[in-house]
N, C-alpha and C positions, 0 to 999 in steps of 0.2 A: 526700637521696633518691637512690635508684638505680632508674632506669626502664629496663626492657627494652622497646624499641619494636617494635611489630608493625604492619605496613602494613595499611591498611583497617580499622583499629580506632582511629579518632580520633587517628592519629599526627600529622597536620598541625597539629591543634589544640594538642597537647602540645609539638611542636617550637616552635610560636609562643610558647607560654607559657614554656618554658625560656629562650628567647631574651630574652623580656621580663624574666624574673627575673635574667638576666645584665646587664640594663641596655641592651640593644640598642634603639634608637629604632624606633618603629613604621614610620617611613618607610624605614629601612634593611631591615627585615624584608620590607616590601612589595616592595622592589626585588629581594630574593632569594626571592620567593615560590615559584618553582619549585625552589629548592634550599635550603630552610630547614635541612635536615640538615647541609649543609656549613657553614653559618653557625653552627649550634649546636656543631659540632666545634671551632670556634675558641675556645670558652669551656668546653666539657665534653669532655675527652679520653675516648676509648673505653677502659674498663677491660679488662684482660686477664682470663683465666679465673683466674689466680693472684691478681689484684687482688680479684676478687669473693670468692674463697675467704677472703682476708684480712679483707675487710669483714664476711663472715658470722661470723667468729670473734672480732671485736672487740666484746665485751660492754660495755666501758666507754664506747664511743662508738657506740651502735647506729645503723645506717643503715636507713631504711625502704626496702625493696625492693618494687617494684610493677610490675604489668603490666595491660594491658587486653585483654579478650576479648569476643567476641559469638558469637551462634549461628553455628557454622561454615558452615552452608549460606547464611545471610544474607551472610556475608563473601564466599563464593565467588561468589554472584550479583552482589554489589556490584562485585567485581573485574571481572567480565565487562562489566557495564554501564558502568562508569566508564572502563575501560581498553581495551576492545575495541569497544564500541558508540560511545563518545564519547572516543576517544583524544586526549590533550593533547600528545603528543610523536610525533616520527617513528618512534621505536623501537616504539611500540605500533601505529602505523599500518602499519609494515613487518611487524609480527608477524602481522597478518591474512593476508598472503601466505604466511608460514611455516606458519600453521595449515592453510591449504588444501593446501600442499605435503605436509604431514605426513599429513593425512586422506585426500586424494584423489590425491596423487602429482603434482599440478600446482599452479602458482602461484595460479590461480583456476579454479573449476569452469567447464566449458564454457558459454558464452553469458552469463557474468556480467562479463566484462572491460569496463570503461567507458573505458579509456584514461587515467584519472587516478589513482585509487587503488583498492586491492582492496576489494570489497564487504565487508559485515559478515558474519563467520562466524556461523552459527546458534549458540545456546547448546549444542546437541547437539554441533556441530563442536568448539567450544571445550572442552567437557567431555572429548570423546574425545582431543583433543590433550594436555590436562593428564594424563589417565590413562595415556597411552602414554609419558609422560616420567617416569622414576622417579629420575633422577640429579640434574640441575640444575634446580631449581624457582625460578620468580620469587617474590620475597619477598611479593608481593601475594596469592599463593595457596599459598604453602608452609604447612606445618602449624605450629600453635602450638608443639608439642613440639620441632620442629626449630629454630625461631626463638628460642624462650625456654624451654629445658628447665626446667620447674618443679621437678623433682626436684633439680636442681643450684642453681637460683636461690633456692629456698625463699622465695617472696615473702611479705612481711608482709601485703600488701593485694592482692587480685585485684579489679579493677574490671570489672564487667560493663556493657555498654552498655544492657542492659535495665533496670538499676537504677542508672543512671549518676550521677544527682544525689546519691542517698543515699551511694553508695560514694565519690564524690569528696569529699563533705563529711567522711566518716570519715577518708579519707586526709589531708586538710588539717589535721584536728584532731590526728591522730597526729603530723604533722610540725610542728605548732605554727605553721602558716602562717595568719595571720589577715588579711593584706593582700597586695595585689600580684597577685591573680588577675585576669586580663585577659579580654577577649572576643575571639574570633576566629571569623569565618565563612568557611568554605571554599566560596566561590562558584563552583560548577561547574555552573551551569545547573540542570537537574532531577536533581541528585544525590540519593542516597538520604537517607532521613530521619535517619540517624545520623551522617552526615558534617557537619562544621562545628560540632563541639561547642563550647559555651562552658564555660569552667571556673567560671563564675559559678554557684554551687550553687543560686541562686534561679531558675535557668532550668529550668523544668519543661516537658517535652514532653507534649503531649496524648496520651492513650491511642490516639487514632486514628492517630498517626504510627507506632506500633508495629504496629498492625493493617495499615496500608497497606504497611509494609515486608514483613511476613510474607506478605501476599497476593502481592506481587511475587515473592518467593522461591518460593512454591508454584506460581505461574503459570509461572515458568521451569522448575522441576523437572518439571512436567507435560510439557515438551517432550522429556524423556528417556525412553528405554525402561526397563523394569524392570531389565534387566541393567546398563545404564549407571548408574542410580541406585545400585544395590547396590555396584557397584565404587567409585562416588564416596563412598559412605558408608564403605566399608572404608578408603578413603584417609584420611578424617578421623575415623575411629571413636575413636581414642585421644584426640583433642581433645574429642569429645563426652563421653567418660567422665571424663577428667581434670577437666573444668570443669563437670561435671554438667548437661549439656544433654540434653534429651529429644528423641529423633528419632522417637518412635512416630507422631506425626501425619504425618510424611513417609512412613513405611512404609505407613501406612493409605491413602495415595493409590494404592498399588499392590496393595491388597487383602491386606496382611500385618498381622499383629498386632505 
């Protein structure tokens, strides 16, 4: 299997699983919990573009190519809540100050400095920060087509988080993987309902989880102006179209069809 990883789309779960398939003990993975990617690279070298092209042309030994996606707005809100509201590293805690500097021209808005760490930028501030930056984007909110160009990868399977269990079952069947799927919980406090996936295909999420997740996204998007939302949609429009996600209910929030 060839997996093109996309941050904020069950990537920690799959890093865990590929490490387990490589025979890495759970204890060792736990010790490297914050950098499972580096651990996985010890067993799975990153293929070059030429390698991928060769893999696609090898019809005698076909390799299943797959990626995971989710509603682009859900992913964007998840990045804000997990990395800006509840940052797990100094990099993202420091990013708060950078956001204020970008949006307001100062490290923190007047009257908000508490002497310890920068306050949490609003979702509107975060959105404005992302929209103003068009060159180097953090992989947690970069677009799918930039991270995993589907026209080049030509994936055999696209797993959507909204139909996760069914899609994973299909992938494992195609790959003839019948054993070895492990469980992994990404314990990040009150993280979103789609983080911490289990590769156990019998793990079915209740429909209420999806509803809760979508409600959270709508609540956050309601904090944006119509202009901000339209610019944000344009940033991710190709992701919506490529992976057939419907954005009409978001536009309806702003009185558009």
